[in-house]
C-alpha positions, 0 to 999 in steps of 0.5 A: 851306065858307062859308055861303050868304048868302040873307038880304037883311039879310046883307051881300053877300060881297066877291067880287072880293076873294075872287077876288083872294085866291084867285089870289094864294094860287094864285100863291104855291103855284106859286112855292113848288112846281111839283109839280102834285099839291100845287098843284092840290089846294090850288087845289081847296081854295081854290075851295071855301073862297073861292068856294063851288065845292065838290067840285072835281076834276081828271079827267085822261086815263089813260096807256094805249093801251086803247080806249076811252080813259078818264080818272080823278079824280087830284086832288080836294077834298071827295070821299071815297076811294070817290068818287074811286075811282068817278070813271072816265069814257070819252071821250064818257060823261056830262058829263065824258066829253063835255067830254073828247071835244069840248074844250068847256065844259059847264054843267048848271044842275040836275043833277036835270034833266040826263039825261046827268048820271051821279051816278057820282062823288057820289050824289044823296043825298050832295049838298045838297037845293037845286038843284045846278049842275055846271060842267066845263071842259077842261084843254088842252095844246097844243090837245089836251084832257087833262083836265077841271076840274069842281065843284058849285055851289049855283045860288041864290047871290049871285054871277053864274055868269059870274064863276065861269066866268071864274075857272075858265077861268083856273084850268083854263089854269094847270092845263094849263100846270102839267101841260105843265111836268110832262110836259116835266120828266118827259121830260127826266128820262127822257132824262137817266136813259137817257143816264146809264144808257148812259154808266154801262154804257159806263164800267163796261164800259170800265173793268171790261174791264181790272179798273180801278175808277173813272170819274174824268176823269183815269183815263178820259183815261189809259185813252183814251191807252192804248187809242189806242196799244194796237194798235201795237207801240210801247214804252209808258212808264208814269209816275207815283207809286208805288202808282198801279196801273202793273201793272194799266195794263200788263196793260190795254195787253196785253189791249187789243192783238192780243197778248192771247192770248199771255203777259204777263210782269211783272218787278220790276227793283228786286227782282232782285239786280245779279248775277242781272239778266242771267240773269233777263232773258235766261236762261242756258245750262247751266254758265254759272255755278256751279249752272247745271245746266240751261239756262233761258229768261229772262223775255224768251224766256218773253214771246215773242209777248206783252208784258213789263212791266218795273216800276221800270226806273229801278233797272236797272244801267247794264251791263244797260241797254246789253244791254236797248237792243240787244235792243229795237233788234234783236229778238234776245238771247243767253243768259248763257253762250250763243253764238247769237242768239235772235230774239224778238218782244216788246212792252215796257211799262216803268214808273217813278216816277223822273224818268228825264230827271234820271237821264239828266242825272245819268249814272245812266240811258242817254240812248239807252235813255231815248229808246227807252223814251219813245216813248209816255209815259202818266202815271197819275193819283195818287189825289189826282187821282181823289177821286171814285174813292176811294169805289168803290175803298174799297168794292171793297177792303172787299168783297175783304177781307171775302171773303178773311178771312171778315169782315163789315165795312162803312164808314159814310157819314161814314167814306167821306167821311173817306177821300175827304178824305185825300191818299193819298200812297201812292195805291191801294196805301195805300188797299188796305192800310188797308182790309185793316187795318180789316177785320182789326182793326175792333172793330165791324161798322160802322166810323164816321169816329171809329173809322176815325181810329185806322187812318189813317196818320200825317201824311206830314210830314218825319221826324226823322233816323234813329237811325243816320246814313247811311253815307257814300259810299265811294271807288270801288274800296273794299269797303263797310264791314261793318255788322251785321244789327242796324245799323238799328232797326225804326223807322229802317227804317220811317221810311226807307220812309215818306220814300221812299213805300215805294220800297225801293231809295231807302230802302236808298240813304238808309241806305247799304245795298244793296237786299239788305241792306235787304230782309234787315233788313226780314225780320229785323224782321218787316216783310216 
């Protein structure tokens, strides 16, 4: 605190310059931070150092509905922690309480001569021996008193009391504005937090209901389209790249429909040998073929009343496409080797990563079946379009793999950022497989971005030609040329799978193999 100059030979303090310096410094503080706690405390500091208004304090109303109302010292300069703790006043109690209740300023010329001055915050023995004055001004927001700006002042000073009052009024007004701004920001923050919590709960419930993870707009758009058609009986065609979660979406169609309590049957068309398609889909009677010792219902019969999901429907042979179309149009089927029609009530959900329109133009897919399937097409977004979901998916896969394999591996923040930056040509399936590989093979519990690199897949660049050239297409009617089980190396099989993003049918075709031959070579090579 600057010394009080009472010696007439001492030059007078340039008080206007001090006031200007105080206001300039306070405005700088407001420009740097709108946090009232910081600005108000420094304001009290400057009041003491520049103007000699000592032991300044902000007494603010307590956030409570208790009666009687109370206010406490929240910001202070020159008070000890014990003094601040004692600074609690009821409305109307003492000088501070009177300002709170009336909203009018109070000036005590001599605290020793004022019977209502309580000396609650600072004891008289801790004040200077000179005559001490006390000034208290209301802090108001929208005309309501919410606090008090108060300080001590040595009465015998070479400065007019009215000058101190003018500065304190400005500071009290500024304090009210800062507190009002804090209230507005706090209220808006509370509203936003409440809204975000409600939206988060809604999104979590929305997606968790179907076992889907993520909140990206692309995912929610696909899910919204799905739910809008879930109660109809129309066929749904799921389009998108391999590994985007078509089976989960198909199950979501079933769960969102009125058939959710009935069977959900999934069939991978690319995994059924050509000769078994009819028996698998439509069933067979006893004696229909060698080994058919008993009658067996097909997948469509087993799904009666529920939903059947035909994955990779683009792999369906042309001969079976016409039978499937008849079943869909008439709602009946005939078992292999049977004579009577069986009526069924099944909703079909189909999926493919092929461009069926091009398949129709190429003559590999029936046009009438395409139109029958393409009633409600829903495109599933790739993981590249859902980058904001990568982190949540990765953490989910880590948790699942840890539980399955009894491990305790977790990903560092930079590793999660690295995963988000990857393009994921294999989509969610690729991410899940990568995470499982990390959990099983990681050397340390914490996996950083640097440690992650050795597990990341190589760039999906065009690969060199396979070691064994693909077999040329044979003329119609000729027997396929014999090839030994070791006709293609392990690397050749892997390269073919990479080129076709894991689609075994396309990989087999590129090597001149049937799907059965390709699968057999994968098993021999230990890749399946």
